[in-house]
N, C-alpha and C positions, 0 to 999 in steps of 0.2 A: 377266586385269582385263575386258579387252572381252569376251570371250568368254562370262564369267561374268555380267556385266550384259546381254548380248543374251540369255541364255538364263532370265534373269530377266523382262525384256521381254516375251519370247516367251510363256510363262506366264501373265502379267499379263494379257496381251493376250487370250487367251483366255478367261481367268477373266471380264474386264469386260465382252468382247463377248456371252457366253453371258447376265448379268445384263443388258444392253442390250435384247439381242434375247426376254427374255422379258416386258419390258413389255407390257402391253396398249395397242392403239391410242389408249384413251379417256386413262389414264394419261399415254401420250406428248403426244397433246394437249394438257390439262391443264398438265402440268409445262411445257412448251413455252411454253405461253401466259404462264406466271409469267415465265419467263426471257426474254421478249419485253417484257413489262410493265419488268423489273427495268433492263434494255437500253436500252428506249428513254428511259427517264429519265436516264440518265447526260449529265452534263454533255457529255464528248467525242463521246457519239453526237449529241445535239441540235446541236453546231454543227458537224460533218463536214458537209461537200459531197459527198464520193466517199468511198461504204463499199465495202469487197470484203468479199462475203458467199459463204457457199456453198450449194449443192442440198444438202439431206440425204438419208444413208445410212439405211435403215430400221434404228431405234434411236437415232438422233441427234437431238440438240434441234433442233427445226424453226421455225426463225424469218420463213419464206414469208409468212406472214400479215403481222408489220411490215413486212416489204420491199415486199410487196402494197400495204400502206396508205400507204406513203412514197413509195413510186414515182413522180415527177414534181413531188414535193416536195425530194427528194434525187438523187443520181445513184449507182446500185450497180452494182457489176461483180463477176464471176464467174471462177473460176479455170478453164484451161484444160490437160491434162495434155498436156505436146510429149514424148513418149515417145521420141524422139529424143536431145533435149536432157535429158533427165530432169529437167524443170523447168516450173514454173507460168508461163504465159502470163495476163495479165489482159483481159477484154474488157468492155465495158460494154452493159448489156440495155435496153431497154425494156419488154418483155412475158416476164414468167414465162410464158406458155402457148406464144408462138412462133418465141423465139429461143435455144430450145435442143433438144439432141439427146443420145441416150446414147453416151457417151464410153468409155474402158476403166474396168474393173471395176464395171462398172455405174452409173459416176457421170453424173450430168445435167451436162452443161456447154456451154457457148456456142457457135453457129456461128460460125465466124470469118467466113465471107463474110458473115452476116446483121447483125453487131454490131461495133463499134466497137475496136479494142486500144486500152489504157490504158497510157500511161506509169507506172511505179510511183511515179515523185518524185509523182505527180497527188494519189495516195490519202492521204486524211487518216485511217483508220481501217480496219483488217484484222481480221475478226471470225474466229476461229480454231476451228474443232471440234476432238475429241481425243478417245480414249478415254478419257482420264484427265488430270487436274491434281495437282500438287501445293501444298500453303499457300507453296513459295517461289517458284509460278509454273512450275515447270517443266512441260512437256507430254509426255504420252505417245501419238505419233499411232498409226497402223495398221504403218508398218514400212517404207514405201517413198521414206522421207525427202525427197518433194516439198515439204511444208511448211517443213521444216526449210531447205533450201538456198532457198527463197522468204523467207521470214523472215529470214535473215540478209542479204538485199540490202537489206532497207529501211534507210531512214533516218530519225532524227526529224525532224519532229515526228509520223511516224506513230505512230498506237497499235498496239498488237498484243490483242486482247482475247480470251481465250478463253472459250468459255460450255459448258455442261457442267451436267447435273443434280448436286445435292447430292451423290447415292452417287458419283458418278465424280471427286470431287474430295478426293484421301488425303493423308495425313499427309508423306507424303515419294514419290519414284519411283527407282526407278534410271535413272541418266541416263547419257551420254555427254557431257561437259562441252564438247569439242570440236565436237562433230555437233549434240548438241540444243540448240533456240533456247527461250528463256525468253517467255511473253509478258507483258505490263506490267498487266493487269488481269485477275480472273476473276470471271463472272459466273453464278449460278445461281439456281435458284429462289427460293433463300431469304437469298442473300447476296452481297456483292461482297468481292472482296480486293482 
């Protein structure tokens, strides 16, 4: 069962990634701005004081425009991949230009010496990337499990908000119920679930 689900996930990841990488820069920008509008209007975002976001990889929803606009009005933190513990650590940043370096897998992550480590109990909202979500709020990540392990550590009232383009929201996904973590809300450019 686990092996079959893993193979199904692997094939789905390959297909979804190819689709995302085929989007033009203009499409990505337009769609991302629509996701930003919908996300910034959510009451849970409006009232959140400390929001964990991510630095987008190529093809992912890019909400850095919203972060840049709201930096100073809200506190923002970003994940740092600790390869020794296989877990995400979280650091608050003050500048999208000066507080980052390239980390594992080419992911931009905060510089620990220049940014402040955050206790995860302080986080009001986590904005979660994925290759896909389904209508039951299940998530398909890139396969390393960093976000699943992190999301499992969060306690209510922290809200987990998945963001994706509409084409990334499927009817259902192959999941490992004991490992894969759900989100509370999904925001796309055209709807919220």
